[in-house]
C-alpha positions as CSV (number, residue, x, y, z in Angstrom):
1,M,13.4,-58.1,92.1
2,N,11.9,-54.7,92.8
3,K,14.9,-53.7,90.4
4,I,13.6,-56.1,87.8
5,I,9.9,-55.2,88.1
6,I,11.0,-51.7,87.2
7,I,13.0,-52.4,84.0
8,L,10.2,-54.4,82.9
9,A,7.9,-51.7,83.5
10,L,10.0,-49.3,81.5
11,I,10.5,-51.8,78.8
12,F,6.5,-52.2,78.9
13,A,6.4,-48.4,78.8
14,N,8.4,-47.7,76.1
15,E,6.6,-50.2,73.6
16,I,3.5,-48.5,74.3
17,Y,5.0,-45.3,73.1
18,A,6.6,-46.7,70.1
19,Y,3.3,-48.0,69.5
20,S,1.2,-45.0,69.7
21,Q,3.5,-43.3,67.4
22,T,2.1,-45.5,64.6
23,I,-1.6,-44.6,65.3
24,K,-3.1,-42.4,63.1
25,N,-5.8,-39.9,63.9
26,N,-8.4,-42.6,62.7
27,G,-7.0,-45.4,64.7
28,V,-5.1,-47.2,62.0
29,T,-1.6,-47.6,62.3
30,E,1.1,-46.8,60.0
31,D,1.6,-50.2,59.0
32,E,-2.1,-50.8,58.3
33,S,-1.9,-47.7,56.5
34,E,0.8,-49.2,53.9
35,L,-1.4,-52.2,53.5
36,Y,-4.5,-50.7,53.0
37,A,-2.7,-48.3,50.4
38,S,-1.2,-51.4,48.9
39,T,-3.1,-52.6,45.4
40,K,-3.1,-56.2,46.1
41,Q,-5.4,-58.0,43.8
42,I,-6.2,-57.2,40.1
43,N,-9.8,-56.6,41.0
44,Q,-9.0,-54.1,43.4
45,F,-6.6,-52.1,40.9
46,F,-10.0,-52.2,38.6
47,R,-12.3,-51.0,41.7
48,R,-9.9,-48.0,42.7
49,F,-9.2,-47.2,39.1
50,N,-13.2,-46.8,38.4
51,G,-13.6,-45.1,42.0
52,E,-15.5,-48.0,43.6
53,E,-13.4,-48.5,46.8
54,D,-13.0,-46.5,49.9
55,L,-9.5,-46.1,51.5
56,Y,-9.8,-49.3,53.3
57,G,-10.7,-51.6,51.1
58,E,-14.5,-51.7,51.4
59,K,-16.4,-51.6,48.1
60,Y,-18.8,-48.8,47.2
61,Y,-22.0,-49.7,45.0
62,Q,-24.1,-48.1,42.7
63,K,-26.6,-46.1,45.1
64,D,-23.3,-44.6,47.3
65,S,-22.8,-41.2,47.0
66,L,-18.8,-41.7,46.9
67,Y,-19.5,-44.1,43.9
68,R,-17.2,-43.4,40.9
69,N,-16.8,-40.1,42.5
70,I,-14.3,-37.8,40.5
71,N,-12.5,-36.3,43.4
72,L,-12.0,-39.8,45.0
73,R,-10.9,-41.5,41.5
74,K,-8.2,-38.5,41.0
75,R,-6.9,-39.2,44.8
76,Y,-6.5,-43.0,43.8
77,L,-5.4,-42.6,40.3
78,S,-2.4,-41.0,41.2
79,N,-1.0,-43.5,43.5
80,L,-1.9,-46.5,41.1
81,F,1.1,-45.6,38.9
82,D,4.8,-46.9,39.5
83,N,6.0,-43.4,41.1
84,K,9.3,-44.5,41.1
85,S,9.4,-45.7,37.2
86,E,11.5,-43.3,34.7
87,K,9.1,-44.8,31.5
88,I,5.9,-42.6,33.3
89,E,6.6,-38.8,32.9
90,D,4.3,-36.4,35.3
91,S,2.9,-34.8,32.5
92,T,1.5,-38.2,30.7
93,K,0.2,-39.3,34.3
94,K,-1.5,-35.7,34.9
95,S,-2.7,-35.8,31.2
96,F,-4.5,-39.5,31.4
97,I,-6.0,-38.7,35.0
98,K,-7.4,-35.8,33.1
99,Y,-8.8,-37.7,30.2
100,I,-10.6,-40.6,32.1
101,T,-12.2,-38.2,34.9
102,K,-14.1,-35.9,32.6
103,K,-17.1,-34.9,34.2
104,K,-19.3,-35.6,31.0
105,E,-17.6,-38.7,29.5
106,P,-15.4,-40.4,32.3
107,L,-13.7,-43.6,31.2
108,F,-13.8,-46.8,33.3
109,L,-12.1,-50.5,33.0
110,D,-14.1,-53.3,32.8
111,F,-12.7,-56.8,34.3
112,Y,-14.9,-58.5,31.4
113,S,-14.1,-56.5,28.3
114,K,-11.4,-58.4,25.8
115,N,-9.5,-55.6,25.5
116,W,-6.7,-56.5,28.1
117,I,-4.5,-59.5,27.9
118,A,-2.5,-61.4,30.9
119,E,1.1,-62.1,29.9
120,V,2.6,-64.9,32.1
121,S,6.2,-65.6,32.2
122,T,6.6,-69.3,32.8
123,K,9.7,-71.6,33.0
124,F,9.1,-75.5,31.5
125,K,11.8,-78.4,31.0
126,Y,11.5,-79.2,27.6
127,K,13.5,-82.7,26.8
128,G,15.1,-82.1,30.2
129,K,16.5,-78.9,29.5
130,K,14.7,-75.3,31.2
131,V,13.3,-73.2,28.7
132,D,11.4,-69.6,29.4
133,I,8.1,-69.6,27.6
134,L,5.6,-66.7,27.6
135,I,1.5,-67.7,27.6
136,Y,-0.7,-65.1,27.0
137,F,-4.4,-65.0,28.3
138,K,-7.4,-63.0,27.9
139,I,-11.2,-63.3,29.1
140,E,-13.7,-65.0,27.1
141,K,-17.5,-65.3,27.9
142,Q,-19.1,-68.6,28.3
143,K,-22.5,-69.9,28.8
144,K,-23.0,-68.7,32.6
145,G,-20.1,-66.8,33.0
146,Y,-16.4,-65.8,32.1
147,K,-13.1,-67.8,31.9
148,W,-9.3,-67.1,30.9
149,I,-8.4,-68.9,27.6
150,I,-4.9,-69.0,26.3
151,T,-4.6,-67.6,23.2
152,N,-0.7,-67.6,22.4
153,V,2.1,-68.5,23.6
154,Y,6.1,-67.5,22.6
155,S,9.7,-69.3,23.3
156,N,13.1,-68.3,21.8
157,S,13.2,-72.1,21.6
158,F,10.5,-72.6,19.3
159,D,11.4,-69.6,17.4
160,K,15.0,-71.0,16.7
161,M,13.4,-74.1,15.1
162,F,11.8,-71.9,12.1
163,F,13.4,-69.8,9.2
164,K,11.9,-67.3,7.5
165,N,9.8,-68.4,4.5
166,D,11.0,-65.7,2.0
167,E,10.9,-65.1,-1.7
168,G,14.9,-65.5,-2.2
169,N,15.6,-68.6,-0.9
170,S,17.0,-71.3,-2.9
171,K,14.9,-74.1,-1.7
172,F,12.2,-75.1,-3.9
173,L,10.6,-78.1,-5.9
174,H,10.6,-77.5,-9.7
175,P,7.4,-76.8,-11.3
176,M,7.1,-79.8,-13.4
177,S,7.4,-82.2,-10.6
178,H,3.9,-83.2,-11.0
179,E,5.4,-85.1,-14.3
180,L,7.9,-87.1,-12.0
181,D,4.7,-88.5,-9.8
182,F,6.4,-85.9,-7.2
183,M,9.3,-88.4,-6.7
184,N,11.3,-85.7,-6.2
185,I,10.2,-84.6,-2.8
186,N,12.7,-86.6,-1.0
187,K,14.9,-83.7,-1.0
188,I,12.1,-81.7,1.1
189,F,12.7,-84.2,4.2
190,R,16.4,-84.7,3.1
191,D,17.3,-81.6,5.4
192,K,14.6,-81.0,8.1
193,K,16.3,-77.4,9.1
194,Y,14.7,-76.0,5.4
195,I,11.4,-77.8,5.4
196,E,9.2,-74.7,6.0
197,Y,11.1,-73.0,2.6
198,Y,8.8,-75.7,0.9
199,T,5.4,-74.6,2.3
200,V,2.8,-71.5,1.4
201,K,4.2,-67.9,0.6
202,G,3.6,-66.3,3.9
203,Y,3.6,-69.9,6.3
204,K,3.6,-69.0,10.0
205,P,4.2,-71.5,12.7
206,D,1.6,-72.0,15.0
207,Y,3.3,-72.0,18.4
208,L,0.4,-72.7,20.7
209,T,-0.5,-75.8,18.4
210,L,3.4,-76.8,18.9
211,F,3.3,-76.2,22.5
212,L,0.1,-78.2,22.9
213,F,1.7,-81.1,21.0
214,E,4.7,-81.2,22.8
215,L,2.8,-81.0,26.1
216,K,0.8,-84.3,24.9
217,K,3.8,-86.1,24.1
218,S,5.5,-85.0,27.4
219,N,8.2,-83.6,26.3
220,L,7.7,-80.1,27.7
221,K,7.0,-80.1,31.7
222,F,5.7,-77.2,33.7
223,V,8.3,-75.7,36.3
224,T,7.1,-72.5,37.9
225,I,5.9,-69.0,37.1
226,T,8.3,-66.4,37.5
227,K,6.3,-63.0,36.3
228,V,2.9,-61.7,35.4
229,K,1.6,-58.6,33.9
230,F,-1.0,-57.3,32.0
231,H,-1.7,-55.1,29.1
232,I,-4.7,-52.7,29.1
233,F,-6.2,-51.7,25.8
234,Q,-9.8,-50.5,27.1
235,I,-9.1,-47.2,27.4
236,K,-9.7,-45.1,24.1
237,N,-6.6,-44.0,22.5
238,W,-4.2,-45.1,25.5
239,Y,-2.2,-48.3,26.3
240,F,-0.8,-49.0,29.9
241,E,0.6,-52.1,31.7
242,I,0.3,-53.0,35.0
243,Y,2.9,-54.7,36.8
244,Q,3.1,-56.2,40.8
245,Y,5.5,-54.3,42.9
246,N,6.4,-55.8,46.5
247,R,7.7,-53.3,48.4
248,K,7.1,-51.4,51.4
249,G,5.3,-48.3,51.1
250,Y,2.4,-46.9,50.0
251,N,3.0,-47.0,46.2
252,S,3.0,-50.6,46.2
253,G,1.1,-54.0,44.6
254,W,-0.5,-53.3,41.1
255,L,0.6,-50.5,39.4
256,I,0.6,-48.8,36.0
257,S,4.6,-49.6,35.1
258,N,4.1,-48.2,31.3
259,I,1.8,-45.8,29.7
260,F,1.6,-44.1,26.3
261,R,-0.8,-42.3,23.9
262,I,-1.7,-44.7,20.9
263,E,-4.6,-44.4,17.9
264,E,-7.4,-47.0,18.0
265,T,-6.3,-47.9,14.3
266,E,-2.8,-48.7,16.0
267,K,-3.7,-50.9,18.8
268,T,-4.5,-54.0,16.7
269,K,-0.5,-53.8,15.6
270,L,0.1,-53.2,19.2
271,I,-1.7,-56.1,20.5
272,K,0.2,-58.6,18.1
273,L,3.5,-57.3,18.8
274,I,3.0,-57.7,22.4
275,S,1.4,-61.3,22.0
276,H,4.1,-62.6,19.5
277,D,1.2,-62.9,17.1
278,K,2.8,-63.2,14.0
């Protein structure tokens, strides 16, 4: 009986010792430190980017002395990048941090700005077969607040339905068709694959309308979300992407996964490219 008590006492003592090794000077365990360091929400990413939150997730308010403090921002910003990414060079990261923490003209993110896009990768069943569909959202102001609205969708399945309406195609209606009371339009509908060749020059298929139509007809059924990322255009002459990394360690959660300089005049083109806005 005494042996059992001694063994239990030793086990208990070892557990206390092991636990004590994880305690930091401020009374926070190592596991808790990782939890605090992880940027768990997009709102938290914005607050940390702006220097509006302390090391333990408590918000700063405008009257607080550390609210948007430059040194605090620099400390947080260096850990808001995916430090394992080969896309992001140290020189780019340092240049960006220096650019947005200038004393005279610091730059911040605004959750309610229109200049950012959510890209949601989803899986649907289209007439019984699984398809991948990208859905793009942005923030829009409404009467008493804001809401996320769908701006566009994209799918290879939709893309394959359409040919490019180029000038060199051989599909056309004769310019004198009106004299035949357009009786020759039957050839337009004879082969559905080429029907867009008879549309106006520069015709672009509207995938969002097609998406909504197929949903209403119950041909398209939602299955799941596979990935979410955000495209940020709010910082002058810069673009960056945010993605969530579920991993152990301090460098986890919502982080900058890609970043580069871009002229303001080029951002519209990039937005169209990213959101497949033809």
